[in-house]
N, C-alpha and C positions, 0 to 999 in steps of 0.2 A: 759650739765652736769647735767641738774637734767633729765632728759627725759632719761641720760643711765641710773642714781640709778634707775630713776623710772622700767625702762625693767627692770634692774636684782635683782630686789625684785621682783618681777609677774611675773621671770621665777623661777627663787627660792623655791620663795612660798608655792606652793605643794613637793616642796622639807621636807622644816620645821613641816608640815603638817601628812609625811610622817614616819617621824626619832622617832615621838614618839612613844618611848611603847605599844605594845600590853602588857593589865594587866588583865589577862587565868581569874584570883580572883575577880574582884572587876569590880564593874557597868558593864551589856555592853552598847551598843549600843543603843537611840532607831532606831526598828527599817519603815519602811515605814505603814501608819497607812491610815485604810481606817472602812468605817462606815455598823456595822454591825447591821438590823432594826429582831428579833426572835418573829413573832406576835401566841400566844397563837391558842388552838381551843374554845377561850374564841371571842377573836381578841382584844385582851390587846395585845401592841408592848411597847420591851424590849429595846430600843435605844441602844448599844456600841461603839467603839470609839477597836476598839486592831488591833495591828499589825501584820502585814504579813512575813511570815516565809517562803521565795522560796523558796535558796539554802540554796544546805547539809549545810556549816557554820554556819545560821544563824539557823536552825531544832535542827541543837548537841549543837549550845549556848543558843537559846530561853531565855531566863527569866531569868537565872542565875544569881546569885548573887545582883540581885534587890532591893534594900530597900525594895520598894511598889510600888504592882503595884493599876490604882486605880479603885476601886466601880465598874464604867462600863466601868472594857478597860479590854483588855486580850490579847491573841496570836493563830492565827491559823497559820499551820503547810499545805499548799499545795501545796503535791503530784505531781500536775499536773492529778492524774488520782488517782482512787479506790485503797486501801491497802488497806490489812486482815487483 
């Protein structure tokens, strides 16, 4: 009986997560992060932890409604190919 409840709970868990409404005017969820290091001509390294907007919906939303972004944070748009 306990096993049946556990299995039922595991099957319904993804439905409960998806049932949460999307709030287009609230803070958007964090995207996958990557480390980015920029080295200047004089050899100084500047390290950042940036979120990667790869999918079109991620790029359209970006950092909208985020209350703050860390000083060493940001967002990179990866279009796969150069854009003018």
